[in-house]
C-alpha positions in Angstrom: 21.4 -12.2 31.8 17.3 -11.9 32.6 17.4 -8.2 32.3 19.5 -8.4 28.7 16.7 -11.0 27.2 13.6 -9.1 28.8 15.4 -5.5 27.1 15.8 -7.5 23.8 12.3 -8.5 23.9 11.0 -5.0 25.0 13.0 -3.8 22.0 11.9 -6.3 19.4 8.3 -5.4 19.9 8.6 -2.0 20.4 10.3 -1.6 16.9 8.0 -4.6 15.3 5.2 -2.3 16.6 6.5 0.8 15.4 6.0 -0.3 11.8 2.3 -0.9 12.4 1.4 2.7 11.6 -2.4 2.3 11.1 -4.1 0.1 14.1 -5.5 -3.4 12.9 -3.2 -3.5 10.0 -4.9 -6.3 7.3 -3.4 -8.2 4.3 -3.8 -7.1 0.7 -6.7 -9.5 0.2 -8.6 -8.4 3.7 -7.8 -4.8 2.5 -9.6 -5.3 -1.0 -12.6 -6.9 0.4 -13.3 -4.2 3.1 -12.8 -1.3 0.5 -15.4 -3.0 -1.7 -17.9 -3.6 1.6 -17.3 -0.1 2.4 -16.8 1.8 -0.9 -13.4 3.3 0.0 -10.7 3.8 -1.9 -7.3 1.8 -1.3 -3.7 3.3 -0.1 -1.0 0.7 -1.0 2.3 1.5 0.8 4.9 -0.3 -1.0 8.3 -0.5 1.0 11.3 -2.7 1.8 12.4 -3.6 5.3 16.1 -1.8 4.7 14.8 1.3 2.9 15.2 4.4 5.2 13.1 6.8 3.2 10.0 4.1 3.7 10.8 4.4 7.5 10.8 8.3 7.4 7.8 7.9 5.5 6.0 6.1 8.4 7.7 8.7 11.2 6.9 11.7 9.3 3.9 11.3 7.2 1.8 8.6 8.1 2.6 9.3 11.8 1.2 12.6 11.5 -2.5 13.0 13.3 -3.7 14.8 10.2 -2.6 12.2 7.7 -3.9 9.4 10.2 -7.1 11.0 10.6 -7.5 11.6 6.8 -6.3 8.4 6.0 -9.0 6.4 8.7 -12.0 8.5 7.6 -11.5 7.6 4.0 -9.0 4.9 3.0 -8.4 1.5 3.9 -4.9 1.4 4.3 -2.3 -1.4 3.5 1.3 -2.0 3.4 2.7 -4.0 0.7 6.5 -5.7 1.3 7.8 -5.3 -2.4 10.1 -8.7 -1.4 8.0 -10.0 0.4 6.7 -13.9 -0.1 3.0 -13.1 1.0 0.4 -14.3 -1.3 -2.1 -12.4 -2.7 -5.3 -12.1 -5.1 -5.5 -9.7 -7.7 -8.3 -8.9 -10.4 -8.7 -12.6 -10.5 -4.8 -13.8 -10.0 -2.5 -15.0 -7.6 0.8 -13.0 -6.9 3.4 -12.8 -4.3 4.0 -9.4 -2.6 7.0 -9.1 -4.8 4.9 -9.9 -8.1 2.2 -7.2 -6.9 4.7 -4.4 -6.8 5.9 -5.9 -10.0 2.3 -5.6 -10.9 1.9 -1.9 -9.4 5.3 -1.1 -11.4 7.1 0.1 -8.8 10.2 0.4 -9.3 12.1 2.1 -6.0 10.8 2.6 -2.4 8.8 4.0 -1.0 5.9 4.1 -3.7 1.9 4.6 -3.2 -0.2 3.4 -5.2 -4.0 4.3 -5.1 -6.9 1.8 -5.7 -10.5 2.8 -6.4 -12.9 0.2 -4.1 -12.8 -2.2 -6.7 -9.3 -2.6 -7.1 -9.2 -0.3 -10.3 -5.5 1.6 -10.2 -6.2 5.1 -10.1 -4.1 7.0 -12.8 -3.5 10.9 -12.4 -1.4 13.5 -14.0 1.6 14.9 -13.2 3.1 18.1 -15.3 0.8 16.3 -18.0 2.3 12.7 -17.6 0.1 9.6 -17.1 1.0 8.3 -13.7 -0.6 5.1 -11.9 1.8 5.3 -8.9 3.4 8.2 -6.5 7.0 7.1 -6.1 9.1 8.2 -3.3 9.3 10.0 0.2 7.0 13.0 0.7 7.0 15.4 3.6 4.0 15.2 5.7 2.5 18.9 4.2 3.1 17.5 0.9 1.7 13.9 0.9 -1.5 15.4 3.1 -1.9 17.6 -0.2 -2.0 14.5 -2.3 -4.6 12.6 -0.2 -7.2 15.2 -0.5 -6.2 15.0 -3.9 -6.8 11.5 -4.1 -9.9 11.8 -1.6 -11.9 14.3 -3.3 -11.5 12.7 -7.0 -9.2 15.3 -8.3 -7.2 13.1 -9.9 -9.8 12.7 -12.5 -9.6 16.4 -13.7 -6.8 18.6 -12.0 -2.9 17.5 -12.8 -0.9 16.9 -9.6 1.9 19.4 -10.4 -1.0 22.2 -9.7 -1.3 20.9 -6.2 2.2 20.5 -5.2 
């Protein structure tokens, strides 16, 4: 009986720790404060617990060594549970996790939202359409291109469809 409990506990710990893609994951509020202090853009990974594509994005993209390096060196990373009830402050207002996901116009999972260090949503063009979030799963090679596009400020004058 003890073995089964120990195995169950270890499996739970492993499963929980595998969800933490980046060391030192933080709350949305802490991420925004850190972004402003360090003058770094923010990546908001909007997910749900039941989303298979979200888990695949964690496994394939966010766990990729090149992507981890780009994120850790250039961005502040925060996960946002689109069905969560955690409390967040954004632009002087209070939101639950799910309300904030709605504010970011998330309609599917995963969705990635990029914010300027001051919290302004980064808008970009894709096929000449204005976008304010990046919906869906992206394989590591494509997601790396997206991160470089945001990191290098190309979103200001280059259509993302010319890069992907």
